[in-house]
Residue frames as a rotation matrix with the C-alpha (Angstrom) as fourth column:
MET 1
-0.391 -0.868 -0.306 38.03
-0.244 -0.223 0.944 106.04
-0.887 0.444 -0.124 -21.94
PRO 2
0.445 0.621 -0.645 36.91
-0.786 -0.075 -0.614 106.24
-0.430 0.780 0.454 -25.63
ARG 3
0.518 -0.205 0.830 37.32
0.324 0.945 0.031 103.11
-0.791 0.254 0.557 -27.68
ILE 4
-0.531 -0.824 -0.196 39.90
0.056 -0.265 0.963 103.15
-0.845 0.501 0.187 -30.48
THR 5
-0.699 0.386 0.602 37.01
0.712 0.306 0.632 102.58
0.060 0.870 -0.489 -32.92
ASP 6
-0.176 0.665 -0.725 35.12
0.430 -0.611 -0.665 105.70
-0.885 -0.429 -0.179 -31.82
LYS 7
-0.058 0.235 0.970 33.23
0.997 0.061 0.045 106.72
-0.049 0.970 -0.238 -34.95
ARG 8
0.866 0.449 -0.220 33.21
0.459 -0.888 -0.008 110.35
-0.199 -0.094 -0.975 -33.93
ARG 9
0.017 -0.963 -0.268 36.87
0.477 -0.228 0.849 110.78
-0.879 -0.143 0.455 -34.67
ARG 10
0.565 0.067 -0.822 37.86
-0.520 -0.745 -0.418 113.32
-0.641 0.664 -0.386 -37.24
PRO 11
0.963 -0.261 -0.065 39.55
0.081 0.512 -0.855 112.26
0.256 0.819 0.514 -40.50
ILE 12
0.474 -0.874 -0.105 43.23
0.476 0.154 0.866 111.43
-0.741 -0.460 0.489 -40.17
SER 13
0.996 -0.085 0.039 45.44
-0.023 -0.626 -0.780 113.94
0.090 0.776 -0.625 -42.00
PHE 14
0.203 -0.979 -0.010 49.06
0.764 0.152 0.627 114.16
-0.613 -0.135 0.779 -43.11
LEU 15
0.986 -0.005 -0.170 50.57
-0.090 -0.862 -0.499 117.43
-0.144 0.507 -0.850 -44.36
TYR 16
0.257 -0.923 0.285 53.83
0.896 0.338 0.287 117.12
-0.361 0.182 0.914 -46.30
VAL 17
0.949 -0.039 -0.313 55.77
-0.111 -0.970 -0.215 120.34
-0.295 0.238 -0.925 -46.78
PHE 18
0.363 -0.853 0.375 58.86
0.925 0.379 -0.034 120.44
-0.113 0.359 0.926 -49.02
LYS 19
0.871 -0.208 -0.446 61.25
-0.162 -0.977 0.139 123.45
-0.465 -0.048 -0.884 -48.80
PHE 20
0.665 -0.610 0.431 63.89
0.735 0.431 -0.523 123.62
0.133 0.665 0.735 -51.52
GLN 21
-0.092 -0.875 -0.476 67.23
0.861 -0.310 0.403 125.43
-0.500 -0.373 0.782 -51.51
ASP 22
-0.738 -0.164 0.654 66.12
0.570 -0.670 0.475 127.86
0.360 0.724 0.588 -54.15
GLY 23
-0.929 0.369 0.019 63.39
-0.299 -0.719 -0.627 129.15
-0.218 -0.588 0.779 -51.78
GLU 24
-0.301 0.857 -0.419 60.44
-0.632 0.149 0.760 127.31
0.714 0.494 0.497 -53.46
ALA 25
-0.803 0.175 0.570 58.07
-0.400 0.551 -0.732 125.39
-0.442 -0.816 -0.372 -51.16
LYS 26
-0.403 0.714 -0.572 55.51
-0.529 0.328 0.783 122.81
0.746 0.618 0.246 -52.05
SER 27
-0.726 0.216 0.653 52.96
-0.577 0.325 -0.749 121.13
-0.374 -0.921 -0.111 -49.88
TYR 28
-0.406 0.657 -0.635 50.44
-0.391 0.503 0.771 118.33
0.826 0.561 0.053 -50.16
LYS 29
-0.559 0.322 0.764 47.79
-0.781 0.104 -0.615 117.23
-0.278 -0.941 0.194 -47.63
ILE 30
-0.625 0.369 -0.688 46.16
-0.094 0.839 0.535 113.83
0.775 0.400 -0.490 -47.39
GLU 31
-0.382 0.580 0.719 42.95
-0.910 -0.100 -0.403 113.14
-0.162 -0.808 0.566 -45.45
LEU 32
-0.790 0.082 -0.607 41.80
-0.090 0.965 0.248 109.59
0.606 0.250 -0.755 -44.65
ALA 33
0.335 0.940 0.066 38.54
-0.413 0.084 0.907 108.29
0.847 -0.331 0.416 -43.26
ALA 34
-0.100 -0.390 0.916 38.96
-0.988 -0.070 -0.137 107.68
0.117 -0.918 -0.378 -39.53
GLU 35
0.499 0.417 0.759 37.43
-0.610 0.792 -0.034 104.21
-0.615 -0.446 0.650 -39.58
THR 36
0.895 0.014 0.447 38.70
0.239 0.829 -0.506 102.68
-0.378 0.559 0.738 -42.75
LEU 37
-0.013 -0.931 -0.366 41.80
0.048 -0.366 0.929 104.77
-0.999 -0.005 0.049 -43.52
ALA 38
0.147 0.171 0.974 40.42
0.946 0.264 -0.189 105.09
-0.289 0.949 -0.123 -47.07
MET 39
-0.713 -0.381 -0.589 41.60
0.134 -0.898 0.420 108.01
-0.689 0.221 0.691 -49.22
SER 40
0.460 0.882 -0.108 38.82
0.158 -0.201 -0.967 109.72
-0.874 0.427 -0.232 -51.17
PRO 41
0.219 -0.307 0.926 39.41
0.961 0.234 -0.149 109.81
-0.171 0.922 0.347 -54.93
ALA 42
-0.649 -0.543 -0.534 41.29
0.446 -0.839 0.311 112.89
-0.617 -0.036 0.786 -56.09
GLY 43
0.420 0.839 -0.346 39.14
0.195 -0.456 -0.868 115.63
-0.886 0.297 -0.355 -57.66
GLY 44
0.029 -0.329 -0.944 39.38
-0.790 -0.586 0.180 116.72
-0.612 0.741 -0.277 -61.27
ALA 45
0.893 0.262 -0.365 39.78
-0.447 0.610 -0.654 114.73
0.051 0.748 0.662 -64.46
PRO 46
0.441 -0.768 0.465 42.52
0.020 0.526 0.850 112.05
-0.898 -0.365 0.247 -64.10
PRO 47
-0.123 -0.605 -0.787 45.25
-0.872 -0.313 0.377 111.95
-0.474 0.732 -0.488 -66.77
GLU 48
0.534 0.325 -0.781 45.28
-0.753 0.604 -0.263 109.36
0.386 0.728 0.567 -69.47
TRP 49
-0.389 -0.774 -0.499 48.07
-0.411 0.631 -0.658 107.45
0.825 -0.051 -0.563 -67.71
ALA 50
-0.702 0.179 0.689 45.71
-0.673 0.148 -0.724 106.82
-0.231 -0.973 0.016 -64.81
ALA 51
0.262 0.857 -0.443 43.31
-0.926 0.353 0.135 104.70
0.272 0.374 0.887 -66.85
LEU 52
0.503 -0.018 0.864 43.05
-0.570 0.745 0.347 101.16
-0.650 -0.667 0.364 -65.45
GLY 53
0.889 -0.080 0.450 44.05
0.333 0.787 -0.519 99.55
-0.313 0.611 0.727 -68.73
PHE 54
0.723 -0.683 0.108 47.19
-0.359 -0.503 -0.786 101.73
0.591 0.530 -0.609 -69.24
HIS 55
-0.372 -0.913 -0.167 50.15
-0.418 0.326 -0.848 99.63
0.829 -0.246 -0.503 -68.17
ARG 56
0.575 0.743 0.342 47.83
-0.667 0.183 0.722 97.65
0.474 -0.643 0.601 -66.00
CYS 57
-0.175 -0.660 0.730 49.38
-0.945 0.320 0.063 95.61
-0.275 -0.679 -0.680 -63.14
ASP 58
-0.506 -0.064 -0.860 49.95
-0.405 0.898 0.171 91.93
0.761 0.435 -0.480 -63.81
GLY 59
-0.596 0.370 -0.713 47.20
0.650 0.743 -0.158 90.12
0.472 -0.557 -0.683 -61.94
CYS 60
-0.904 0.342 0.258 45.12
-0.411 -0.863 -0.294 93.25
0.122 -0.371 0.920 -61.19
ALA 61
-0.785 0.616 -0.065 41.91
0.593 0.717 -0.368 92.17
-0.180 -0.327 -0.928 -59.43
LEU 62
-0.462 0.621 -0.633 39.84
-0.155 -0.760 -0.632 95.20
-0.873 -0.194 0.447 -60.33
ASP 63
0.022 0.604 0.797 36.99
0.857 0.399 -0.326 94.97
-0.515 0.690 -0.509 -62.85
GLU 64
-0.902 -0.430 0.048 37.52
0.387 -0.753 0.532 97.47
-0.192 0.498 0.846 -65.66
LYS 65
-0.282 0.888 0.363 33.74
0.574 -0.147 0.806 97.78
0.769 0.436 -0.468 -66.02
GLU 66
0.696 0.532 -0.482 33.53
0.684 -0.289 0.670 99.15
0.217 -0.796 -0.565 -62.50
HIS 67
0.404 -0.642 -0.651 36.85
0.349 -0.550 0.759 100.99
-0.845 -0.534 0.003 -62.34
GLN 68
0.965 -0.083 0.250 37.71
0.206 -0.355 -0.912 103.33
0.165 0.931 -0.325 -65.22
PHE 69
0.406 -0.859 0.312 40.88
-0.560 -0.504 -0.658 104.40
0.722 0.092 -0.685 -63.47
CYS 70
-0.062 -0.560 -0.826 43.53
0.588 0.648 -0.484 102.73
0.806 -0.516 0.289 -61.39
PRO 71
0.864 0.492 -0.110 42.78
0.382 -0.496 0.780 104.05
0.329 -0.715 -0.617 -57.87
VAL 72
0.314 -0.842 -0.438 46.48
0.732 -0.080 0.677 104.37
-0.605 -0.533 0.591 -57.03
ALA 73
-0.557 -0.539 0.632 47.32
0.829 -0.411 0.380 106.25
0.055 0.736 0.675 -60.19
GLU 74
0.212 0.734 0.645 44.26
0.582 -0.625 0.520 108.45
0.785 0.265 -0.560 -59.87
ASN 75
0.942 0.155 -0.299 45.22
0.336 -0.456 0.824 109.56
-0.008 -0.876 -0.481 -56.34
MET 76
0.050 -0.974 -0.223 48.92
0.748 -0.111 0.654 109.93
-0.662 -0.199 0.723 -57.19
ALA 77
0.151 0.007 0.989 48.17
0.943 -0.302 -0.141 112.13
0.297 0.953 -0.052 -60.25
PRO 78
0.918 0.225 0.328 47.87
0.157 -0.962 0.223 115.48
0.365 -0.153 -0.918 -58.38
VAL 79
0.660 -0.746 -0.085 51.18
-0.010 -0.123 0.992 114.83
-0.751 -0.654 -0.089 -56.56
VAL 80
0.023 -0.666 0.746 52.91
0.858 0.396 0.328 113.81
-0.514 0.632 0.580 -59.78
ALA 81
0.472 0.221 0.854 51.65
0.724 -0.650 -0.231 116.98
0.504 0.727 -0.467 -61.52
GLU 82
0.997 -0.030 0.068 52.87
-0.064 -0.807 0.587 119.17
0.038 -0.589 -0.807 -58.61
PHE 83
0.536 -0.836 0.117 56.38
-0.264 -0.034 0.964 117.72
-0.802 -0.547 -0.239 -58.35
SER 84
0.634 -0.241 0.735 57.22
0.653 0.676 -0.342 116.52
-0.414 0.697 0.585 -61.90
GLY 85
0.908 -0.249 0.338 59.00
0.065 -0.712 -0.699 119.75
0.414 0.657 -0.630 -62.77
ARG 86
0.475 -0.748 0.464 61.90
-0.878 -0.365 0.309 119.20
-0.062 -0.554 -0.830 -60.36
ALA 87
-0.114 -0.652 -0.750 64.80
-0.527 0.679 -0.511 116.73
0.842 0.337 -0.421 -60.31
SER 88
0.705 0.462 -0.539 64.47
0.122 0.670 0.733 113.80
0.699 -0.582 0.416 -57.94
SER 89
0.017 -0.818 -0.575 67.86
0.899 0.265 -0.349 114.53
0.438 -0.511 0.740 -56.36
ASP 90
-0.039 -0.020 0.999 66.95
-0.058 -0.998 -0.022 118.15
0.998 -0.059 0.037 -55.46
PRO 91
-0.833 -0.259 -0.489 67.80
0.457 0.176 -0.872 118.70
0.312 -0.950 -0.028 -51.75
ALA 92
-0.053 0.861 0.506 64.79
-0.165 -0.507 0.846 119.46
0.985 -0.039 0.169 -49.67
PHE 93
-0.967 -0.029 0.254 63.84
-0.255 0.053 -0.966 120.00
0.014 -0.998 -0.059 -46.06
VAL 94
-0.379 0.846 -0.376 60.75
-0.065 0.381 0.922 117.83
0.923 0.374 -0.089 -45.70
SER 95
-0.867 0.197 0.457 58.30
-0.483 -0.113 -0.868 118.24
-0.119 -0.974 0.193 -42.82
VAL 96
-0.495 0.749 -0.439 55.38
0.189 0.587 0.787 115.96
0.848 0.307 -0.433 -42.09
TYR 97
-0.758 0.333 0.560 52.64
-0.645 -0.508 -0.571 117.26
0.094 -0.794 0.600 -39.75
THR 98
-0.417 0.656 -0.629 50.25
0.305 0.753 0.583 114.83
0.856 0.051 -0.514 -38.12
ALA 99
0.532 0.720 0.445 47.78
-0.215 -0.394 0.894 115.11
0.819 -0.571 -0.055 -35.20
ARG 100
0.892 -0.172 -0.418 50.08
0.444 0.504 0.740 113.25
0.084 -0.846 0.526 -32.79
ARG 101
0.279 -0.863 -0.421 53.49
0.287 -0.343 0.894 114.69
-0.917 -0.370 0.152 -33.73
ASP 102
0.884 -0.124 -0.451 55.63
-0.444 -0.524 -0.727 116.28
-0.146 0.843 -0.518 -36.45
TYR 103
0.461 -0.776 0.431 58.56
0.627 0.628 0.460 114.91
-0.627 0.058 0.777 -38.38
SER 104
0.902 -0.160 -0.402 61.26
-0.386 -0.716 -0.581 116.60
-0.195 0.679 -0.708 -40.40
LYS 105
0.363 -0.784 0.503 64.38
0.530 0.618 0.581 115.62
-0.766 0.055 0.640 -42.36
SER 106
0.250 -0.436 -0.865 66.95
-0.761 -0.640 0.103 117.23
-0.598 0.633 -0.492 -44.60
THR 107
-0.113 -0.172 0.979 66.94
0.282 0.939 0.197 114.87
-0.953 0.298 -0.057 -47.54
SER 108
-0.985 -0.170 -0.020 66.06
0.022 -0.238 0.971 114.69
-0.170 0.956 0.239 -51.23
MET 109
-0.334 0.908 -0.252 62.78
-0.934 -0.354 -0.039 115.33
-0.125 0.222 0.967 -52.89
GLN 110
-0.230 0.183 -0.956 62.78
-0.497 0.822 0.277 111.70
0.837 0.539 -0.098 -53.95
ASP 111
-0.862 -0.165 -0.479 62.95
0.293 0.609 -0.737 110.51
0.413 -0.776 -0.477 -50.34
GLY 112
-0.763 0.644 -0.046 60.03
-0.375 -0.500 -0.780 112.74
-0.526 -0.579 0.624 -49.31
LEU 113
-0.161 0.723 -0.672 57.96
-0.972 0.002 0.236 111.64
0.172 0.691 0.702 -52.26
SER 114
-0.577 -0.087 -0.812 58.59
-0.135 0.991 -0.010 107.98
0.806 0.103 -0.583 -51.46
SER 115
-0.955 0.203 -0.217 57.12
0.253 0.172 -0.952 108.52
-0.156 -0.964 -0.215 -48.03
LEU 116
-0.466 0.807 -0.361 54.14
-0.676 -0.589 -0.443 110.41
-0.570 0.038 0.821 -49.40
PHE 117
-0.248 0.324 -0.913 53.52
-0.808 0.450 0.379 107.79
0.534 0.832 0.150 -52.10
GLY 118
-0.909 -0.143 -0.391 53.60
0.063 0.881 -0.468 105.07
0.412 -0.450 -0.792 -49.42
ILE 119
-0.720 0.691 -0.066 50.51
-0.063 -0.160 -0.985 106.54
-0.691 -0.705 0.158 -47.85
ILE 120
-0.170 0.637 -0.752 48.64
-0.927 -0.363 -0.098 107.16
-0.335 0.680 0.652 -51.10
MET 121
-0.464 -0.081 -0.882 49.25
-0.665 0.690 0.286 103.67
0.585 0.720 -0.374 -52.48
THR 122
-0.938 0.061 -0.341 48.14
0.238 0.829 -0.505 101.81
0.252 -0.555 -0.792 -49.37
THR 123
-0.616 0.726 -0.305 44.91
0.195 -0.235 -0.952 103.82
-0.763 -0.646 0.003 -48.87
SER 124
-0.675 0.304 -0.673 43.58
-0.697 -0.562 0.445 104.22
-0.242 0.769 0.591 -52.42
GLY 125
0.349 0.908 0.231 41.70
-0.732 0.418 -0.538 100.94
-0.585 0.019 0.811 -52.66
CYS 126
0.001 -0.446 -0.895 44.14
-0.836 0.491 -0.245 98.72
0.549 0.748 -0.373 -54.54
PRO 127
0.898 0.436 -0.052 43.49
-0.335 0.757 0.561 95.12
0.284 -0.486 0.826 -53.34
ALA 128
0.417 -0.807 -0.418 47.20
0.564 0.591 -0.577 94.25
0.713 0.005 0.701 -53.41
MET 129
-0.513 -0.673 0.533 48.17
0.033 -0.636 -0.771 97.29
0.858 -0.378 0.348 -51.30
ASP 130
0.409 0.781 0.472 45.35
-0.470 -0.263 0.842 96.95
0.782 -0.566 0.260 -48.75
TYR 131
0.585 -0.196 -0.787 47.40
0.592 0.766 0.250 94.48
0.554 -0.612 0.564 -46.71
LEU 132
-0.483 -0.848 -0.218 49.73
0.793 -0.318 -0.519 97.31
0.371 -0.423 0.827 -45.60
ARG 133
0.011 0.561 0.828 46.94
0.137 -0.821 0.554 99.78
0.990 0.108 -0.086 -44.80
PRO 134
0.803 0.281 -0.526 47.04
0.531 0.065 0.845 99.16
0.271 -0.958 -0.097 -41.01
LEU 135
-0.156 -0.943 -0.295 50.55
0.987 -0.162 -0.005 100.63
-0.043 -0.292 0.955 -40.98
VAL 136
-0.366 0.023 0.930 49.14
0.409 -0.894 0.183 104.00
0.836 0.448 0.318 -42.04
ARG 137
0.715 0.689 -0.122 47.33
0.385 -0.241 0.891 104.35
0.584 -0.684 -0.437 -38.74
TYR 138
0.775 -0.551 -0.311 50.70
0.191 -0.266 0.945 104.79
-0.603 -0.791 -0.101 -37.12
HIS 139
0.805 -0.411 0.428 52.62
0.461 -0.019 -0.887 106.11
0.373 0.911 0.174 -40.10
GLN 140
0.531 -0.739 -0.414 56.27
0.190 -0.372 0.909 106.95
-0.826 -0.561 -0.057 -39.52
PRO 141
0.977 -0.175 -0.121 58.03
-0.173 -0.324 -0.930 108.84
0.124 0.930 -0.347 -42.32
PHE 142
0.364 -0.931 -0.042 61.64
-0.770 -0.275 -0.576 108.32
0.525 0.242 -0.816 -43.26
THR 143
0.716 -0.135 0.685 62.05
-0.445 0.667 0.597 104.89
-0.538 -0.732 0.418 -41.63
SER 144
-0.396 -0.891 -0.222 65.13
-0.868 0.285 0.406 102.77
-0.299 0.354 -0.886 -42.36
ILE 145
-0.125 0.326 -0.937 64.71
-0.608 0.721 0.332 99.38
0.784 0.611 0.108 -44.07
HIS 146
-0.784 -0.171 -0.596 65.20
0.274 0.767 -0.580 97.63
0.557 -0.618 -0.555 -40.69
GLU 147
-0.831 0.555 -0.025 62.68
-0.282 -0.459 -0.843 99.85
-0.479 -0.694 0.538 -38.93
ASN 148
-0.203 0.776 -0.597 60.24
-0.977 -0.120 0.176 99.17
0.065 0.619 0.783 -41.75
THR 149
-0.423 -0.032 -0.906 60.81
-0.207 0.976 0.062 95.41
0.882 0.214 -0.419 -41.55
PHE 150
-0.970 0.010 -0.242 60.16
0.237 0.240 -0.941 95.50
0.048 -0.971 -0.235 -37.76
ARG 151
-0.599 0.781 -0.177 56.95
-0.598 -0.584 -0.549 97.47
-0.532 -0.223 0.817 -38.21
THR 152
-0.135 0.563 -0.815 55.70
-0.923 0.227 0.310 95.32
0.359 0.795 0.489 -41.07
ALA 153
-0.589 -0.163 -0.792 56.44
-0.005 0.980 -0.198 91.99
0.808 -0.113 -0.578 -39.44
SER 154
-0.971 0.222 -0.092 54.87
0.081 -0.060 -0.995 93.12
-0.226 -0.973 0.040 -36.21
MET 155
-0.393 0.853 -0.344 51.75
-0.842 -0.484 -0.237 94.28
-0.369 0.196 0.909 -38.04
TYR 156
-0.236 0.262 -0.936 51.51
-0.664 0.660 0.352 91.01
0.709 0.705 0.018 -40.02
LEU 157
-0.801 -0.152 -0.579 51.73
0.230 0.814 -0.533 88.92
0.553 -0.560 -0.617 -36.89
LEU 158
-0.808 0.588 -0.036 49.11
-0.263 -0.414 -0.872 91.04
-0.528 -0.695 0.489 -35.14
MET 159
-0.158 0.760 -0.630 46.79
-0.986 -0.086 0.144 90.43
0.055 0.644 0.763 -38.13
GLN 160
-0.489 -0.049 -0.871 47.39
-0.234 0.969 0.077 86.68
0.840 0.242 -0.486 -37.71
PHE 161
-0.968 0.168 -0.189 46.24
0.220 0.192 -0.956 87.01
-0.124 -0.967 -0.222 -34.11
ALA 162
-0.471 0.833 -0.290 43.17
-0.721 -0.553 -0.418 88.79
-0.508 0.013 0.861 -35.41
ARG 163
-0.236 0.348 -0.907 42.55
-0.736 0.546 0.401 85.91
0.635 0.762 0.127 -37.86
LYS 164
-0.796 -0.129 -0.591 42.81
0.197 0.868 -0.455 83.41
0.572 -0.479 -0.666 -35.03
ARG 165
-0.862 0.492 -0.125 40.30
-0.045 -0.319 -0.947 85.42
-0.506 -0.810 0.297 -32.96
ASN 166
-0.093 0.832 -0.547 37.92
-0.915 -0.289 -0.283 85.32
-0.393 0.474 0.788 -35.94
SER 167
0.366 0.235 0.900 38.23
-0.152 0.970 -0.192 81.51
-0.918 -0.067 0.391 -36.31
LEU 168
0.927 -0.156 -0.342 40.52
-0.339 0.046 -0.940 81.73
0.163 0.987 -0.010 -39.33
GLU 169
0.721 -0.689 -0.078 43.80
0.693 0.713 0.105 79.96
-0.017 -0.130 0.991 -39.91
PRO 170
0.829 -0.448 -0.333 46.69
-0.318 -0.869 0.379 82.11
-0.460 -0.208 -0.863 -38.80
ASP 171
0.770 -0.638 0.002 50.02
0.294 0.352 -0.889 82.18
0.567 0.685 0.459 -40.61
TRP 172
0.927 -0.369 -0.072 52.47
-0.053 -0.319 0.946 82.22
-0.372 -0.873 -0.315 -37.78
GLU 173
0.162 -0.897 0.412 55.34
0.758 0.380 0.530 81.28
-0.632 0.226 0.741 -40.10
MET 174
0.222 -0.003 -0.975 54.72
-0.227 -0.973 -0.048 84.49
-0.948 0.232 -0.217 -42.09
ARG 175
-0.500 -0.379 0.779 54.83
0.593 0.506 0.627 82.65
-0.632 0.775 -0.028 -45.39
GLY 176
0.414 0.770 0.485 52.12
0.899 -0.264 -0.350 84.95
-0.142 0.581 -0.802 -46.76
LEU 177
0.502 -0.255 -0.827 54.28
0.090 -0.935 0.343 88.02
-0.860 -0.247 -0.446 -46.23
GLU 178
-0.640 -0.768 0.004 56.47
0.052 -0.038 0.998 87.22
-0.767 0.639 0.064 -49.22
LYS 179
-0.360 0.584 0.727 53.37
0.932 0.254 0.258 86.70
-0.034 0.771 -0.636 -51.45
ILE 180
0.638 0.618 -0.460 52.08
0.624 -0.765 -0.161 90.12
-0.451 -0.184 -0.873 -50.34
TYR 181
0.188 -0.639 -0.746 55.31
-0.227 -0.767 0.600 91.85
-0.956 0.057 -0.289 -51.30
THR 182
-0.699 -0.323 0.637 55.51
0.507 0.404 0.761 89.96
-0.504 0.856 -0.118 -54.57
ASP 183
0.105 0.846 0.524 52.17
0.994 -0.110 -0.021 91.45
0.040 0.523 -0.852 -55.52
ILE 184
0.702 0.072 -0.709 53.14
0.287 -0.939 0.189 94.87
-0.652 -0.336 -0.680 -54.22
HIS 185
-0.394 -0.907 -0.147 56.25
0.094 -0.199 0.975 94.75
-0.914 0.370 0.164 -56.40
LYS 186
-0.446 0.323 0.835 53.97
0.889 0.264 0.374 94.21
-0.099 0.909 -0.405 -59.40
VAL 187
0.666 0.741 -0.085 52.03
0.737 -0.672 -0.074 97.32
-0.112 -0.014 -0.994 -58.48
ASN 188
0.358 -0.638 -0.682 55.13
0.050 -0.716 0.696 99.42
-0.932 -0.284 -0.224 -57.95
GLU 189
-0.612 -0.686 0.393 56.56
0.377 0.184 0.908 98.26
-0.695 0.704 0.146 -61.26
ALA 190
-0.187 0.637 0.748 53.39
0.980 0.071 0.184 98.98
0.064 0.767 -0.638 -63.19
ILE 191
0.802 0.452 -0.391 52.89
0.511 -0.857 0.058 102.42
-0.309 -0.247 -0.918 -61.67
ALA 192
-0.016 -0.895 -0.446 56.53
0.025 -0.446 0.895 103.26
-1.000 0.004 0.030 -62.48
ASN 193
-0.659 -0.202 0.725 55.93
0.662 0.303 0.686 102.17
-0.358 0.931 -0.066 -66.04
ARG 194
0.462 0.855 0.236 52.87
0.886 -0.438 -0.152 104.43
-0.027 0.279 -0.960 -66.23
LEU 195
0.705 -0.207 -0.678 54.98
0.129 -0.903 0.409 107.38
-0.697 -0.376 -0.610 -65.07
LYS 196
-0.407 -0.910 0.076 57.85
0.141 0.020 0.990 106.58
-0.902 0.414 0.120 -67.49
ALA 197
-0.340 0.376 0.862 55.36
0.930 0.272 0.248 106.37
-0.142 0.886 -0.442 -70.35
ALA 198
0.808 0.582 0.095 54.20
0.588 -0.808 -0.049 109.93
0.048 0.095 -0.994 -69.59
SER 199
0.092 -0.831 0.549 56.67
0.561 -0.412 -0.718 112.69
0.823 0.374 0.428 -70.35
GLY 200
-0.193 -0.274 0.942 58.36
-0.386 -0.862 -0.330 114.73
0.902 -0.427 0.060 -67.64
MET 201
0.776 0.589 0.225 57.78
-0.448 0.263 0.854 112.19
0.444 -0.764 0.468 -64.85
GLU 202
0.045 -0.886 -0.462 61.35
-0.047 0.460 -0.887 111.36
0.998 0.062 -0.020 -63.96
ALA 203
-0.665 -0.387 0.639 61.28
-0.573 -0.285 -0.768 112.45
0.480 -0.877 -0.032 -60.33
PRO 204
0.207 0.774 0.599 58.07
-0.960 0.280 -0.029 110.66
-0.190 -0.569 0.800 -59.27
ALA 205
0.768 0.046 -0.639 59.14
-0.328 0.886 -0.329 107.54
0.551 0.462 0.695 -61.14
LEU 206
-0.266 -0.929 -0.258 62.49
-0.072 0.286 -0.955 107.41
0.961 -0.235 -0.143 -59.25
ALA 207
-0.474 0.143 0.869 60.74
-0.870 -0.230 -0.437 108.04
0.137 -0.963 0.233 -55.95
LEU 208
0.627 0.774 0.095 58.51
-0.778 0.628 0.016 105.06
-0.047 -0.084 0.995 -56.64
THR 209
0.486 -0.545 -0.684 61.52
-0.139 0.724 -0.676 102.94
0.863 0.423 0.276 -57.63
ARG 210
-0.596 -0.689 0.413 63.19
-0.476 -0.111 -0.872 103.78
0.646 -0.717 -0.262 -54.32
LEU 211
-0.047 0.679 0.733 60.05
-0.985 0.092 -0.148 102.82
-0.168 -0.729 0.664 -52.48
ASP 212
0.837 0.377 -0.398 59.92
-0.479 0.855 -0.198 99.48
0.265 0.356 0.896 -54.32
GLN 213
0.010 -0.904 -0.426 63.58
-0.203 0.416 -0.886 98.68
0.979 0.096 -0.180 -53.63
ALA 214
-0.672 -0.190 0.716 63.01
-0.711 -0.105 -0.695 99.13
0.207 -0.976 -0.065 -49.90
ALA 215
0.247 0.883 0.400 59.76
-0.937 0.322 -0.133 97.12
-0.246 -0.342 0.907 -49.92
THR 216
0.545 -0.067 -0.835 61.24
-0.498 0.776 -0.387 94.23
0.674 0.628 0.390 -51.87
LEU 217
-0.485 -0.852 -0.198 63.80
-0.288 0.369 -0.883 93.49
0.825 -0.372 -0.425 -49.08
VAL 218
-0.069 0.444 0.893 61.26
-0.980 -0.196 0.021 93.34
0.185 -0.874 0.449 -46.19
PRO 219
0.861 0.503 -0.076 60.39
-0.472 0.846 0.249 89.58
0.189 -0.178 0.966 -46.43
PHE 220
0.549 -0.708 -0.444 64.06
0.338 0.674 -0.656 88.65
0.764 0.210 0.610 -46.54
LEU 221
-0.300 -0.722 0.623 65.27
-0.286 -0.555 -0.781 90.74
0.910 -0.412 -0.040 -43.58
THR 222
0.679 0.630 0.377 63.27
-0.533 0.069 0.843 89.15
0.505 -0.773 0.383 -40.78
ASP 223
0.761 -0.464 -0.453 66.00
0.572 0.809 0.134 86.60
0.305 -0.361 0.881 -40.00
GLU 224
-0.270 -0.896 0.353 68.66
0.581 -0.444 -0.682 89.33
0.768 0.020 0.640 -40.02
LEU 225
0.004 0.367 0.930 66.49
-0.528 -0.789 0.313 91.45
0.849 -0.493 0.191 -37.71
LEU 226
0.929 0.364 -0.060 66.04
-0.161 0.545 0.823 88.55
0.332 -0.755 0.566 -35.28
GLU 227
0.360 -0.889 -0.284 69.81
0.795 0.452 -0.405 87.97
0.488 -0.080 0.869 -35.31
GLU 228
-0.348 -0.473 0.810 70.42
0.133 -0.880 -0.457 91.63
0.928 -0.051 0.369 -34.56
LEU 229
0.201 0.563 0.802 67.93
-0.754 -0.433 0.493 91.55
0.625 -0.704 0.337 -31.66
GLY 230
0.251 -0.076 -0.965 69.24
0.194 0.981 -0.027 88.22
0.948 -0.181 0.261 -30.32
PRO 231
-0.699 -0.588 -0.408 71.07
0.486 0.029 -0.873 89.55
0.525 -0.809 0.266 -27.26
VAL 232
-0.760 0.470 0.449 68.10
-0.588 -0.791 -0.167 91.82
0.277 -0.391 0.878 -26.41
ILE 233
0.187 0.977 -0.102 65.34
-0.878 0.213 0.428 89.22
0.440 0.009 0.898 -26.60
ARG 234
-0.360 -0.365 -0.859 67.20
-0.195 0.929 -0.314 86.15
0.912 0.055 -0.405 -25.39
LYS 235
-0.983 -0.133 -0.126 66.51
0.090 0.251 -0.964 86.41
0.160 -0.959 -0.235 -21.66
PRO 236
-0.574 0.815 0.082 62.90
-0.582 -0.335 -0.741 87.77
-0.576 -0.473 0.667 -21.60
TYR 237
0.317 0.784 -0.533 61.60
-0.919 0.115 -0.377 85.85
-0.234 0.610 0.757 -24.64
LEU 238
0.301 -0.243 -0.922 63.81
-0.626 0.679 -0.384 82.85
0.719 0.693 0.052 -25.46
GLU 239
-0.812 -0.522 -0.261 64.56
-0.131 0.599 -0.790 81.39
0.569 -0.607 -0.554 -22.02
ASP 240
0.228 0.918 -0.325 61.88
0.251 0.267 0.931 79.61
0.941 -0.294 -0.169 -19.95
């Protein structure tokens, strides 16, 4: 059986297809390196609003001498250009095609863009967003806030197990999860400000705001999630 780290694997790809009620269709494909889940920088000249110093994130760890552009903004720019002409509330049938399975949902363009932005932001090389990159390996579009909380908390605890195996101090209390999302909120806020400062960016900015609203709640929903799962987990996990 091949190991999960088999270096011969092909790049991981996600194809998003938006079909609108007026007959127009738009698509965007993302390819990630199989080993690192890193997204290659978008081709072409980035727009001015992608410059690292333009509405830079509070606490950004990147060196402006080494990074002329914000990696998140640079990779988001082609998507923003493609979708900025439509209203965020435009109904759309969004399909996501992956190697393992396909997903589809009748929703709004904003909802589809939020899912697409989630991949781009976590794989572009932003130090604050890198913590969520493992989730992209098993990306699930259109998750609810509770589904996302379950996936994120599970991923975070698995990473603590990895830290323990590498002789590092694990955070079993998950105190670091709130710090991670505090920094992610700063990124979301700064990218939204970039988009608002550029004309005609209403739809992408609202999609990012929606993504941020969902992400902000994650650290605070773990107790609620455990309460909801109480009857399910009591006998197998909470009784000796």
